[in-house]
N, C-alpha and C positions, 0 to 999 in steps of 0.2 A: 659331355659334348660329343656329337657324332661326326666322324670323319670318314672319308672314302678309303677303302682298302685298295692299295695300289698294285699289289702282286699276290696272287692267290697261293702260288706254290713255290715262291722263291726260297722259302725257308723250310722246305720239306726235309724229312729225316734222311733221305738219300739211300734207302735200301734199293736192291736191284728191282728192275721192272720186268719180271717174268710174265708169261702169259696169264691172263685172268683165269682163275679156277671157278667154274660156274657152280652155283648152288644147284641142288638136285632134288629128286624125289621120285615120283612114280613115272615120270617121263611122258605122261598123257598130254595130248594136245588139247587146247581149249578151242571151242568153236570160234571161227574168225569174227572179229568185231571191227566194224569199219568206223574209225574215228579220225577227225581231222589231224593232220600232222602239225607240229610246231605248237606254240603257246595257245592257250585257250582262256576264256574268261573264268574268274573265280565263281564256282558253283554257288547257287543260292542255298540258304538253309531251309530245311524242311522239318516239320514236326514228325516224330516217330509214331508208328502205328504197330505196336508190338504184337507178334504172333508166337505163342507157345513158350513164353518166358514167364516164370512164376517167381517173383521176388519176395524175400522175407528179411526181416531185420537181422543185421549181423554186426551191430556197432560194438558190442562188448567183445565178441570173438575176434573182430578185426583189431581192436586195440590190444588184445592179448597177443595176437600174432606179431604186432609191431613192438611189443614189450616196452622197455625203457626209452626207446627212440620214437615212440608215438608222438605225433604233433599235438600241441596244446589246444588247437582249434576245436570248437564245439561242433563237430560234424556228425550227421547221422548217415549210416551206411546200410545198404541192402545188398543181398547176395542172391545169386541164381546159378543154375546149371543149364548149359545148352549142350544137347547131344549133336556131335558132328561125326562125319565119316572118318574112320581110321585110315582107310585108303593105303594099306601096306602094299609094297611093290608086287608081291605074289598074290594079292587079293584086291586088285584095283576097284575102287568104288564101294568096297564092302567093309564090314566091321564098324564099330562105333567107339566113340571116346567122349567122356564128359569134359566140357570146357567150363572152368570156374570163372564167374563174373562178379564184379562188385560195381555198384552205382552210387554216386554221390552228386548232389546238386539238384536244382529245381528247374533248369531250363528244358525247353521242349525238344531241342535237337540233341541227339546223342553225339558224344565226342569220345572215341575209343582211345584207350591208352595201352600201348604195347611196349614191353620192356625187354631187357637183356635175358637171354636164355640161362646165363649163369649168375644172375643177380636177383635182386628182390623181385618177386612175382608182380605182374602188372596190376593185380588187384590192389596190392599194398602201395605200389607206386602211384596209382590214381588217388588213393586216400591221402598220400603225402602232398601230391600236387594240389589237391583241393584246398589244403591249408596254406599254400603259397601263391596261388594264382589270384588275380584281381577278382573282386566279388562279382562283377558283371559277366565274367566268363561262366561262373556257376549259375547265374540267373538266365544266361542265354543257352547254355548247354547243360546236359547231364553227363558227367564223366562216367565212362564205362571202362573199368579196368579189366583187362583180359589176362588170365594166367595162361601163358602159352602152353601148348600140349607138352606134357611131361613135367610141368612146373606147378608149384602151389596146389591149388584145388583142381587142377585139370589132370586127374589121374596121375599124380606126381610120380616120376620115375625115382625108384629107390632100389638100385641093383648093385651098386658098388659095395663090397663087404667093408665093414668098419675098419678092419686092419689095413685094407688097401687104401681107403679114403685117407686115413691118418698117414700112411706111408707116402702118399702123393704130396700132401700138404706139409708134412714135417720134414721132407727131404731137404737136406742142406745144399744150396746151390754151389757151395764151395767144395763139395766132395770131388775127389779126383776120379772116381769111377761112377758109372751110371747104373750099376748092377741092381742096387736096392730099388731105385726108382723104376727101372724096367720091370722088375718083379711085381711091383705094386700096380703099374698100369696093365701088365699082362693079366694079373688076377682080376682087375676091374673089367677088362674086356671079356674074359672067360665067363664071369658070373653074369654080366649083362646080356651076353648072347644066350646063355641058358635060361635066365630068368624072364627076359622080355620076349624071346622068340620072335614071332611075326611082328610084334609091336616095335621092336628095336629100330628097323630102318624107316619107320613111319614117324619118328620123332625128329623133325627137321623144319627148316624155315620155309621150304617149298609148300609143305602141307599146312603149316601155320598160316600161310597167306590165303589158302583156300578156306581155312576155318573162319577167317575174317569175312569172306563173302557170305558164308552161311550165317554169320552173326548179323551182317548188314540186312540180309533178308528177314531174319527174326526181329530185328529192330524196326523194320518197315519203313526204311528211308531209301531214296533213290541214289544217294551218294554216301560214301564212307568218309566222314570227318574223323581225323585221327591225329594223335601225337605218338611218334615213335621215339623211344628213348634208347640211345646206343644201338645195339644190335637189333632192337625192335624196328629201327629205320630200314634195315635190310628187308624185314618181312613186309613192310609197307611198300618198298620199292618193287618187290616181287608182286605184291597185290596190284600195284599200278600197271605193271607190265602185263599181267594176266587179265585184268578187268579195267582197261583204260577208260571205258565209258562210265565207270562207277567212282572215279576219283573225286573226293570232296575236298574240303579244306584240310591240308595236311601240313604238320610241322615236324621236322626231324631234329631232335635235340641230341646232336652227336650222331654221326653216320659213319659206318665202316667204309674203308677205301675200296672202291670197285675196280681199281686198276692194278693193285699189287697182289701177288700170290701170298700164301700162308707165311712163308719165311719173311717176305718183305713187310707184311702187316705186323708180324711179331716183333721184328726189330724196331719198327716205327713206334710200337708201344713201349719198348725199352727206352728209346730216346725221350718219349713224352713223359715217362715215369720219372726219369732223372730230372727233367724240367719241373715236374710237379713237386718233387721233393725240394728242389731249390726254392720254389715259391713258398712251400711250407716253412722252410728255414727262415726265409725273409719275413714271413708273416709272424713267426715266433719272435724274431728280433724286434719287430715293431710293437707287438703286443706285450713284450716283456714276459713271455711264457716261460715255464720252468726250464725248458731246454736252452733258453737264451739264443745266442747266435751260433751255437756249436752243434746244431741238430745232426748234421752229417757225421761229424767225428764221433759223437756220442752214440749214434745208431750203429756205426761200424764197431765201436768198442763193445756195445751190447751183444752184437752178433758173435764177437770173439769170446765173450764170457759164456754165452749159451752153448758154444761148441764144446766147452769143457764141463759146463755145469748147467744142463737144461733144467728148467723149472717145471716140476711135475704138477699137473693140475688134476682136478677131480674128473673132468671130461676131456680136456685138451691139454697136451703138454706144450710148453713154450720152448721151441727149438729155433735154430737159425732159420729154418724153412718157414715155420709157423709165424715167426716174427716178421719175415719178409712179406708173406701173404697178408698179414694183418696190416702192415704199413701201407701196402698197395691198396687194400680195401679202404683204409682211412683216408688216403690221399684222394681217392675217387669221390669221397663223400665230404664235400667242402664244409658244410655246417658242423661236422664232427672233428675238425682240425684241433680245436682246443682239447677235446677229449683224447685225441690221438697223442698230443704232446704229454698230457697227464699220464697216459698209459705207458708211454716210453720211460718216463721218469719212475713210475711205480715198478716197472720191470727191472730197472737198474737197481732198485732196492730189494729185489727178490720177490715181488708180488706180480705174477704174470696174468692174473685174472682179468684186469682191465684190457690188456692187449689181446688176449685170446678171445675176448668178447667180439672182436671185429671179425674173427674167422668162424665162430660157432655156427652161424647160419649155413656156411658151406659144408660143415661136417656133421652136425647133429640133427637128429630127427625128433619132431614132436608130432602130436596128432594132426595139427593143421599146417605144419611147415616141414615138408620133406627136405633133406639136405640139398642145397643149391648145386653142389658139385656134380652130382650124378647127371641131372638134366643138362647141365652145361657141357659136360664131356660128350654125352651121347649126341646132343644137337650139333655141337661143334664138329665132331668127327663125321656126322652124317651130312654136313654142309660142305665138305671138301673131299675130293678124291686123292688129295696129296698125302703121301706117307713118306716121311723122311727117315732114312736109315740111321741107326744109332751112331755109326762111325762119322757120318756127316754132322750129326748133332754135336758130337764130341768136339769136332773142329770149330763149329760155330760157337760153342760154349767158351772155348779158349779165346777166340777172337772177340766176342762180345764182352767178355769179362774185362778185357783191356780197354775197349772202346766205351763201354757203359758200366763203370765199376760198381755202382750200387745194385743195379737190377739186370744187367746184361746176361749174366749166367743163368739167372732164374728164368728169364723169358726164353733163352735158347733151349733149356732143358724141357720147357713146356712142349717143344716140338716133338718130344717122344710120345706124348699122350695118345695120339691117334694111331701110332704104328701097329699095334695088335688088333685094332678094330676092323671089322669088315669094310672093304671099299664099297661105297654106295653106287647105285645106278644114277648117272647124271640125267637131269631133266633138260629139255630144250626150253630156254627162257626166251619168251617173245621180246623183241626189241621195242622199247618204249619210244614211240616217235611223236606222240602228241599228248599234252597234259596241261592242265591249268597250273598256275604258279604253285610251287611247293617251297616253303620256307625251311632253310637248313641253318641251324644254329651250331656254331663250333665254340670250343673253349681252347684257349691258347695252349694250356698244359693239361690235356686230358689223357690220363694214362690208360683209358679203356678204348676210346675212339679218337685217336689223335687228330688235331685240327687240320693238318694237311690232307688227310684222307677225306674228312668232311668237305673240304673245299673242292676236292676232285669229284666227290659224290654230287655236289651241287652243280658242277660244270657238266656232269653227265646227264642231268635231267633236261628235258626239253625247255623248261621254264624254271630252273632252279634259282632261288633267291637266297643269297648268302648273308648271314649276320654273324660277325666274328666277335666273340667276347674275349677280352684280353686277360681274363682271369684263369684260375686253375681249378681242376676238379672235373668230374664226369657229369656234364649237363649244365646248361646255362639257365634253363627255366627255374625260376624261384631263387636263383643265386645272383643273377644280374637283373637289376630293375629295367635297364635299357633293353636287353634281349626279351625279357618278359613282356614289356610294353609293346614291342614290335610284334610278338606273337599274338598278344591280345588284340591289337588293332587288325591284324590279318584275320584271326578267327572270328571275331565278333563283328567287325565293320567291313570286312573284305577289303581292307586297305593294304595294298601290297607294298612292303617296305622297299627302300632303295637297296639293290643288291650291292654288296661290298661295304655295307655299313659296319663300322667298328664300334663296339661298346667298350667303355673304359673298365679297368679291373675293379 
């Protein structure tokens, strides 16, 4: 049953409201585009007329990239490369970069899928969505998954040394000093600056939004229809601001908070992660999973055991830090909660392989899947000018450890990551004053893009339409039938849902 959402931000996490840190890039201005202010009509769909894209079958390689978590649906995938402008700050408009694409579906209108910079590449996210969206979405649209610059098949960034990557992920949030973690992030910065050179500052969300405009032109459509997953919604928001006359039918599935600074957003994630773990524990109790109703206590006990006796693995060691990162990854992926519970129980018995499988994509390289961690760090640090000194982080770690006992210290220490990276040149982001309706989906306990931030993102849009799923995990599409139906009706039939609709868990 659908009910009205009475208060969008009444239950926000409560971090400080510092000035907004603008995303950035080359700082180049776009030619002025005159568009009506305020809400506009939902754009019509148009058939694509592709120029310069050469697709070839990639079903087997895509299934290999997804491994054991590949969907069971019988889908056929095709892949292509699009050359876009690198546009580094010291070489504006020059250089090139390969953009990896995947398409699935039979519809005539393209529907672009953009994901998180530090998560599963957009090509694989599109393949998963194709298995969970209603059939008529795939007969109306062809999903076009985009690997954001530096991720997946888009000239994937791989600059962090293995030892530094492991040091960052394996670092114990309970450590009294930050020295080892600071050494790891310092080494990551040093190697990325040397390895990427001019390419380093060009891996950001500002330029990713320009990539989407080149993709729209290559697809031969007048408007960009798109789904933004998590941080991908920020890229689409930038796209809308830069190319307001090209906005098509857009759905944001989890959106970052546009009103809080880095510290505020990070603490909000700690609050949401605690809520997600509480939901995971309640789900365990209802399902009768092996953890029973004591998931929190058993997770804490496991961390204590790992501090004295880490479990050595062939590729990844299970330490308190690795276990924390693995649990956060599992909490974000709602369909894998049963597997997460089984993995925690196996780790209690001395088998760490199931739990470390949740973090292997962040750390390990394969021919088709560069580590997610590298592009996530580079993009995240290029997307903010904020650098928080270690002594300030130490104070926040102590404070958040008390306020958010499971994950507060971990998230506070993440604020060290960008410290040694070069401060980027900020771009001037045009104000979005007019747009058609954009549907924003939130999840009540989303540890990646907390619901309160998504609500504020919807409020900031000229015609944002909010759908709130009362469930937990990162993303409502495919997890909530109610939210998925609302998105389907908007995308396929141009039916704008009632803003403030609440979907049951």
